[in-house]
C-alpha positions as protocol buffer text, in pm:
chain_id: "A"
residue {
  index: 1
  type: MET
  ca { x: 0 y: 0 z: 0 }
}
residue {
  index: 2
  type: PHE
  ca { x: 274 y: 244 z: 102 }
}
residue {
  index: 3
  type: LEU
  ca { x: 487 y: 164 z: -205 }
}
residue {
  index: 4
  type: GLU
  ca { x: 189 y: 212 z: -433 }
}
residue {
  index: 5
  type: GLU
  ca { x: 119 y: 555 z: -281 }
}
residue {
  index: 6
  type: ALA
  ca { x: 488 y: 648 z: -306 }
}
residue {
  index: 7
  type: ASP
  ca { x: 496 y: 543 z: -673 }
}
residue {
  index: 8
  type: GLN
  ca { x: 184 y: 747 z: -740 }
}
residue {
  index: 9
  type: LEU
  ca { x: 338 y: 1049 z: -564 }
}
residue {
  index: 10
  type: MET
  ca { x: 662 y: 1013 z: -764 }
}
residue {
  index: 11
  type: SER
  ca { x: 461 y: 982 z: -1084 }
}
residue {
  index: 12
  type: TRP
  ca { x: 278 y: 1307 z: -1009 }
}
residue {
  index: 13
  type: LEU
  ca { x: 600 y: 1482 z: -907 }
}
residue {
  index: 14
  type: LYS
  ca { x: 758 y: 1374 z: -1236 }
}
residue {
  index: 15
  type: ARG
  ca { x: 453 y: 1503 z: -1427 }
}
residue {
  index: 16
  type: ILE
  ca { x: 471 y: 1834 z: -1241 }
}
residue {
  index: 17
  type: GLY
  ca { x: 844 y: 1866 z: -1317 }
}
residue {
  index: 18
  type: ILE
  ca { x: 793 y: 1793 z: -1687 }
}
residue {
  index: 19
  type: ALA
  ca { x: 501 y: 2039 z: -1701 }
}
residue {
  index: 20
  type: PHE
  ca { x: 707 y: 2306 z: -1522 }
}
residue {
  index: 21
  type: VAL
  ca { x: 1000 y: 2274 z: -1764 }
}
residue {
  index: 22
  type: GLY
  ca { x: 767 y: 2261 z: -2069 }
}
residue {
  index: 23
  type: ASN
  ca { x: 569 y: 2566 z: -1958 }
}
residue {
  index: 24
  type: ALA
  ca { x: 883 y: 2760 z: -1866 }
}
residue {
  index: 25
  type: ALA
  ca { x: 1041 y: 2697 z: -2208 }
}
residue {
  index: 26
  type: LYS
  ca { x: 717 y: 2783 z: -2388 }
}
residue {
  index: 27
  type: PHE
  ca { x: 678 y: 3097 z: -2175 }
}
residue {
  index: 28
  type: VAL
  ca { x: 1023 y: 3225 z: -2277 }
}
residue {
  index: 29
  type: GLU
  ca { x: 960 y: 3148 z: -2646 }
}
residue {
  index: 30
  type: SER
  ca { x: 617 y: 3307 z: -2631 }
}
residue {
  index: 31
  type: LYS
  ca { x: 748 y: 3625 z: -2471 }
}
residue {
  index: 32
  type: LEU
  ca { x: 1017 y: 3657 z: -2740 }
}
residue {
  index: 33
  type: PHE
  ca { x: 770 y: 3593 z: -3023 }
}
residue {
  index: 34
  type: ASP
  ca { x: 466 y: 3784 z: -2893 }
}
residue {
  index: 35
  type: GLU
  ca { x: 637 y: 4072 z: -2721 }
}
residue {
  index: 36
  type: PHE
  ca { x: 946 y: 4125 z: -2933 }
}
residue {
  index: 37
  type: VAL
  ca { x: 893 y: 3992 z: -3288 }
}
residue {
  index: 38
  type: TYR
  ca { x: 521 y: 4078 z: -3307 }
}
residue {
  index: 39
  type: GLY
  ca { x: 585 y: 4424 z: -3164 }
}
residue {
  index: 40
  type: PHE
  ca { x: 878 y: 4494 z: -3395 }
}
residue {
  index: 41
  type: ILE
  ca { x: 684 y: 4388 z: -3708 }
}
residue {
  index: 42
  type: ASN
  ca { x: 378 y: 4588 z: -3600 }
}
residue {
  index: 43
  type: ILE
  ca { x: 573 y: 4904 z: -3523 }
}
residue {
  index: 44
  type: TRP
  ca { x: 764 y: 4875 z: -3851 }
}
residue {
  index: 45
  type: ALA
  ca { x: 448 y: 4813 z: -4056 }
}
residue {
  index: 46
  type: ILE
  ca { x: 248 y: 5097 z: -3898 }
}
residue {
  index: 47
  type: THR
  ca { x: 537 y: 5341 z: -3927 }
}
residue {
  index: 48
  type: LYS
  ca { x: 596 y: 5249 z: -4291 }
}
residue {
  index: 49
  type: PHE
  ca { x: 237 y: 5202 z: -4419 }
}
residue {
  index: 50
  type: GLY
  ca { x: 1 y: 5369 z: -4173 }
}
residue {
  index: 51
  type: ILE
  ca { x: -235 y: 5221 z: -3918 }
}
residue {
  index: 52
  type: GLN
  ca { x: -484 y: 5024 z: -4130 }
}
residue {
  index: 53
  type: LEU
  ca { x: -246 y: 4888 z: -4392 }
}
residue {
  index: 54
  type: GLY
  ca { x: 25 y: 4834 z: -4128 }
}
residue {
  index: 55
  type: ALA
  ca { x: -207 y: 4631 z: -3906 }
}
residue {
  index: 56
  type: SER
  ca { x: -321 y: 4424 z: -4204 }
}
residue {
  index: 57
  type: LEU
  ca { x: 37 y: 4365 z: -4311 }
}
residue {
  index: 58
  type: THR
  ca { x: 130 y: 4263 z: -3956 }
}
residue {
  index: 59
  type: PHE
  ca { x: -145 y: 4001 z: -3961 }
}
residue {
  index: 60
  type: LEU
  ca { x: -44 y: 3878 z: -4307 }
}
residue {
  index: 61
  type: ILE
  ca { x: 320 y: 3838 z: -4199 }
}
residue {
  index: 62
  type: MET
  ca { x: 270 y: 3702 z: -3849 }
}
residue {
  index: 63
  type: ALA
  ca { x: -22 y: 3460 z: -3898 }
}
residue {
  index: 64
  type: PRO
  ca { x: 169 y: 3229 z: -4136 }
}
residue {
  index: 65
  type: LEU
  ca { x: 483 y: 3259 z: -3923 }
}
residue {
  index: 66
  type: SER
  ca { x: 285 y: 3173 z: -3611 }
}
residue {
  index: 67
  type: ALA
  ca { x: 118 y: 2880 z: -3788 }
}
residue {
  index: 68
  type: LEU
  ca { x: 456 y: 2740 z: -3896 }
}
residue {
  index: 69
  type: PHE
  ca { x: 599 y: 2762 z: -3544 }
}
residue {
  index: 70
  type: CYS
  ca { x: 290 y: 2603 z: -3392 }
}
residue {
  index: 71
  type: LEU
  ca { x: 279 y: 2321 z: -3649 }
}
residue {
  index: 72
  type: TRP
  ca { x: 643 y: 2249 z: -3572 }
}
residue {
  index: 73
  type: TYR
  ca { x: 559 y: 2242 z: -3199 }
}
residue {
  index: 74
  type: LEU
  ca { x: 270 y: 2002 z: -3263 }
}
residue {
  index: 75
  type: ARG
  ca { x: 498 y: 1762 z: -3451 }
}
residue {
  index: 76
  type: LEU
  ca { x: 758 y: 1783 z: -3175 }
}
residue {
  index: 77
  type: TYR
  ca { x: 491 y: 1729 z: -2906 }
}
residue {
  index: 78
  type: ASP
  ca { x: 364 y: 1419 z: -3085 }
}
residue {
  index: 79
  type: ARG
  ca { x: 715 y: 1279 z: -3125 }
}
residue {
  index: 80
  type: VAL
  ca { x: 816 y: 1335 z: -2763 }
}
residue {
  index: 81
  type: GLU
  ca { x: 492 y: 1174 z: -2637 }
}
residue {
  index: 82
  type: LYS
  ca { x: 514 y: 1349 z: -2299 }
}
residue {
  index: 83
  type: ASP
  ca { x: 258 y: 1568 z: -2128 }
}
residue {
  index: 84
  type: LEU
  ca { x: 488 y: 1872 z: -2154 }
}
residue {
  index: 85
  type: PHE
  ca { x: 229 y: 2122 z: -2030 }
}
residue {
  index: 86
  type: GLY
  ca { x: 19 y: 1920 z: -1786 }
}
residue {
  index: 87
  type: PHE
  ca { x: -287 y: 1926 z: -2012 }
}
residue {
  index: 88
  type: GLU
  ca { x: -345 y: 1551 z: -1997 }
}
residue {
  index: 89
  type: ALA
  ca { x: -335 y: 1571 z: -1615 }
}
residue {
  index: 90
  type: ILE
  ca { x: -584 y: 1859 z: -1627 }
}
residue {
  index: 91
  type: LYS
  ca { x: -815 y: 1647 z: -1843 }
}
residue {
  index: 92
  type: VAL
  ca { x: -797 y: 1368 z: -1585 }
}
residue {
  index: 93
  type: ILE
  ca { x: -892 y: 1615 z: -1310 }
}
residue {
  index: 94
  type: ARG
  ca { x: -1172 y: 1753 z: -1529 }
}
residue {
  index: 95
  type: ASP
  ca { x: -1328 y: 1409 z: -1566 }
}
residue {
  index: 96
  type: ILE
  ca { x: -1330 y: 1322 z: -1193 }
}
residue {
  index: 97
  type: LYS
  ca { x: -1689 y: 1309 z: -1070 }
}
residue {
  index: 98
  type: ALA
  ca { x: -1684 y: 1321 z: -686 }
}
residue {
  index: 99
  type: ILE
  ca { x: -1440 y: 1566 z: -530 }
}
residue {
  index: 100
  type: THR
  ca { x: -1449 y: 1664 z: -165 }
}
residue {
  index: 101
  type: ASN
  ca { x: -1153 y: 1904 z: -153 }
}
residue {
  index: 102
  type: ARG
  ca { x: -1271 y: 2264 z: -193 }
}
residue {
  index: 103
  type: TRP
  ca { x: -973 y: 2375 z: -409 }
}
residue {
  index: 104
  type: LYS
  ca { x: -993 y: 2073 z: -638 }
}
residue {
  index: 105
  type: ARG
  ca { x: -1367 y: 2133 z: -676 }
}
residue {
  index: 106
  type: PHE
  ca { x: -1298 y: 2497 z: -775 }
}
residue {
  index: 107
  type: LEU
  ca { x: -1032 y: 2387 z: -1026 }
}
residue {
  index: 108
  type: CYS
  ca { x: -1273 y: 2135 z: -1178 }
}
residue {
  index: 109
  type: TRP
  ca { x: -1542 y: 2402 z: -1204 }
}
residue {
  index: 110
  type: LEU
  ca { x: -1303 y: 2631 z: -1392 }
}
residue {
  index: 111
  type: ILE
  ca { x: -1194 y: 2352 z: -1624 }
}
residue {
  index: 112
  type: ARG
  ca { x: -1552 y: 2238 z: -1687 }
}
residue {
  index: 113
  type: LEU
  ca { x: -1664 y: 2581 z: -1810 }
}
residue {
  index: 114
  type: GLY
  ca { x: -1618 y: 2428 z: -2152 }
}
residue {
  index: 115
  type: ASP
  ca { x: -1415 y: 2420 z: -2467 }
}
residue {
  index: 116
  type: ILE
  ca { x: -1512 y: 2766 z: -2594 }
}
residue {
  index: 117
  type: PRO
  ca { x: -1385 y: 2957 z: -2288 }
}
residue {
  index: 118
  type: ALA
  ca { x: -1073 y: 2736 z: -2287 }
}
residue {
  index: 119
  type: PHE
  ca { x: -1025 y: 2808 z: -2659 }
}
residue {
  index: 120
  type: ILE
  ca { x: -1040 y: 3185 z: -2602 }
}
residue {
  index: 121
  type: VAL
  ca { x: -824 y: 3185 z: -2289 }
}
residue {
  index: 122
  type: LEU
  ca { x: -557 y: 2958 z: -2441 }
}
residue {
  index: 123
  type: ASN
  ca { x: -534 y: 3168 z: -2755 }
}
residue {
  index: 124
  type: CYS
  ca { x: -541 y: 3518 z: -2609 }
}
residue {
  index: 125
  type: PHE
  ca { x: -492 y: 3540 z: -2236 }
}
residue {
  index: 126
  type: TRP
  ca { x: -289 y: 3244 z: -2113 }
}
residue {
  index: 127
  type: PRO
  ca { x: 67 y: 3370 z: -2057 }
}
residue {
  index: 128
  type: ASN
  ca { x: 206 y: 3140 z: -2323 }
}
residue {
  index: 129
  type: GLY
  ca { x: -113 y: 3068 z: -2511 }
}
residue {
  index: 130
  type: ASP
  ca { x: -124 y: 3030 z: -2886 }
}
residue {
  index: 131
  type: PRO
  ca { x: -272 y: 2796 z: -3149 }
}
residue {
  index: 132
  type: PHE
  ca { x: -40 y: 2517 z: -3038 }
}
residue {
  index: 133
  type: MET
  ca { x: -152 y: 2530 z: -2675 }
}
residue {
  index: 134
  type: ALA
  ca { x: -522 y: 2553 z: -2764 }
}
residue {
  index: 135
  type: THR
  ca { x: -500 y: 2261 z: -3008 }
}
residue {
  index: 136
  type: VAL
  ca { x: -311 y: 2039 z: -2763 }
}
residue {
  index: 137
  type: TYR
  ca { x: -557 y: 2110 z: -2483 }
}
residue {
  index: 138
  type: LEU
  ca { x: -868 y: 2060 z: -2696 }
}
residue {
  index: 139
  type: ARG
  ca { x: -755 y: 1730 z: -2851 }
}
residue {
  index: 140
  type: LYS
  ca { x: -965 y: 1428 z: -2769 }
}
residue {
  index: 141
  type: GLU
  ca { x: -791 y: 1181 z: -2537 }
}
residue {
  index: 142
  type: GLU
  ca { x: -787 y: 903 z: -2796 }
}
residue {
  index: 143
  type: ASN
  ca { x: -597 y: 1124 z: -3046 }
}
residue {
  index: 144
  type: VAL
  ca { x: -316 y: 1244 z: -2820 }
}
residue {
  index: 145
  type: TYR
  ca { x: 29 y: 1202 z: -2981 }
}
residue {
  index: 146
  type: ARG
  ca { x: -125 y: 1071 z: -3307 }
}
residue {
  index: 147
  type: GLY
  ca { x: -112 y: 1377 z: -3528 }
}
residue {
  index: 148
  type: LEU
  ca { x: -399 y: 1606 z: -3615 }
}
residue {
  index: 149
  type: THR
  ca { x: -750 y: 1484 z: -3685 }
}
residue {
  index: 150
  type: ARG
  ca { x: -992 y: 1689 z: -3895 }
}
residue {
  index: 151
  type: ARG
  ca { x: -1135 y: 1837 z: -3573 }
}
residue {
  index: 152
  type: ASP
  ca { x: -784 y: 1925 z: -3450 }
}
residue {
  index: 153
  type: LYS
  ca { x: -702 y: 2097 z: -3781 }
}
residue {
  index: 154
  type: ASP
  ca { x: -1021 y: 2303 z: -3758 }
}
residue {
  index: 155
  type: ILE
  ca { x: -932 y: 2404 z: -3402 }
}
residue {
  index: 156
  type: PHE
  ca { x: -576 y: 2485 z: -3506 }
}
residue {
  index: 157
  type: TRP
  ca { x: -669 y: 2711 z: -3800 }
}
residue {
  index: 158
  type: ALA
  ca { x: -943 y: 2886 z: -3602 }
}
residue {
  index: 159
  type: SER
  ca { x: -681 y: 2940 z: -3330 }
}
residue {
  index: 160
  type: VAL
  ca { x: -436 y: 3087 z: -3582 }
}
residue {
  index: 161
  type: LEU
  ca { x: -702 y: 3338 z: -3691 }
}
residue {
  index: 162
  type: LEU
  ca { x: -816 y: 3425 z: -3338 }
}
residue {
  index: 163
  type: SER
  ca { x: -476 y: 3453 z: -3171 }
}
residue {
  index: 164
  type: ASN
  ca { x: -317 y: 3651 z: -3452 }
}
residue {
  index: 165
  type: SER
  ca { x: -618 y: 3884 z: -3471 }
}
residue {
  index: 166
  type: TYR
  ca { x: -586 y: 3938 z: -3097 }
}
residue {
  index: 167
  type: TRP
  ca { x: -210 y: 4008 z: -3110 }
}
residue {
  index: 168
  type: THR
  ca { x: -241 y: 4234 z: -3415 }
}
residue {
  index: 169
  type: LEU
  ca { x: -518 y: 4438 z: -3253 }
}
residue {
  index: 170
  type: ARG
  ca { x: -337 y: 4448 z: -2921 }
}
residue {
  index: 171
  type: TRP
  ca { x: -11 y: 4571 z: -3071 }
}
residue {
  index: 172
  type: THR
  ca { x: -185 y: 4813 z: -3305 }
}
residue {
  index: 173
  type: GLY
  ca { x: -376 y: 4958 z: -3011 }
}
residue {
  index: 174
  type: LEU
  ca { x: -56 y: 4999 z: -2812 }
}
residue {
  index: 175
  type: VAL
  ca { x: 131 y: 5160 z: -3102 }
}
residue {
  index: 176
  type: VAL
  ca { x: -154 y: 5399 z: -3183 }
}
residue {
  index: 177
  type: PHE
  ca { x: -195 y: 5489 z: -2814 }
}
residue {
  index: 178
  type: TYR
  ca { x: 175 y: 5567 z: -2785 }
}
residue {
  index: 179
  type: LYS
  ca { x: 196 y: 5746 z: -3120 }
}
residue {
  index: 180
  type: GLU
  ca { x: -115 y: 5962 z: -3069 }
}
residue {
  index: 181
  type: LEU
  ca { x: -113 y: 6028 z: -2694 }
}
residue {
  index: 182
  type: ILE
  ca { x: 221 y: 5957 z: -2532 }
}
residue {
  index: 183
  type: TRP
  ca { x: 474 y: 6068 z: -2795 }
}
residue {
  index: 184
  type: PRO
  ca { x: 325 y: 6417 z: -2857 }
}
residue {
  index: 185
  type: ALA
  ca { x: 326 y: 6484 z: -2484 }
}
residue {
  index: 186
  type: THR
  ca { x: 682 y: 6360 z: -2427 }
}
residue {
  index: 187
  type: LYS
  ca { x: 877 y: 6432 z: -2749 }
}
residue {
  index: 188
  type: HIS
  ca { x: 1005 y: 6762 z: -2611 }
}
residue {
  index: 189
  type: TRP
  ca { x: 1200 y: 6559 z: -2351 }
}
residue {
  index: 190
  type: PHE
  ca { x: 1422 y: 6428 z: -2630 }
}
residue {
  index: 191
  type: ALA
  ca { x: 1477 y: 6758 z: -2813 }
}
């Protein structure tokens, strides 16, 4: 009995360690891509072509680039066959019926809100969310590590559109805010 519980604890600790490393690596990559590359392309495009054309150009450059990165991540994820982000563990928790612990019950309630809220959060608001993360989380259990099904491809391409629309609008809003409100009020500091 004790050895079985110890093995189960070690298994969960290993899962947590793998998920920590996977999320940390994805967080760093996401910050570089979303905060640096996306911002640079958006600022360049708006400065060169104006707000509307610049925002459109940003989307047209970054959406395919984002899709390529995320497709590469999906292939890597399937080859490694490890729960790098803890999503499979979250799905196990989601499917538990009777939970007495108050915190676990709250976590299950959040997870059970459904696929649409998860889709939006994982594409726009999760710290390292993107089409890759949304597609991995929303995969059916029987298709994990087996490539993309038709449903997974639909989720992936919808994620590419949603997440890149979000990041384009977010960066465009920030650039316009700075250009129209902050820069005119502060440019005399640099003269």
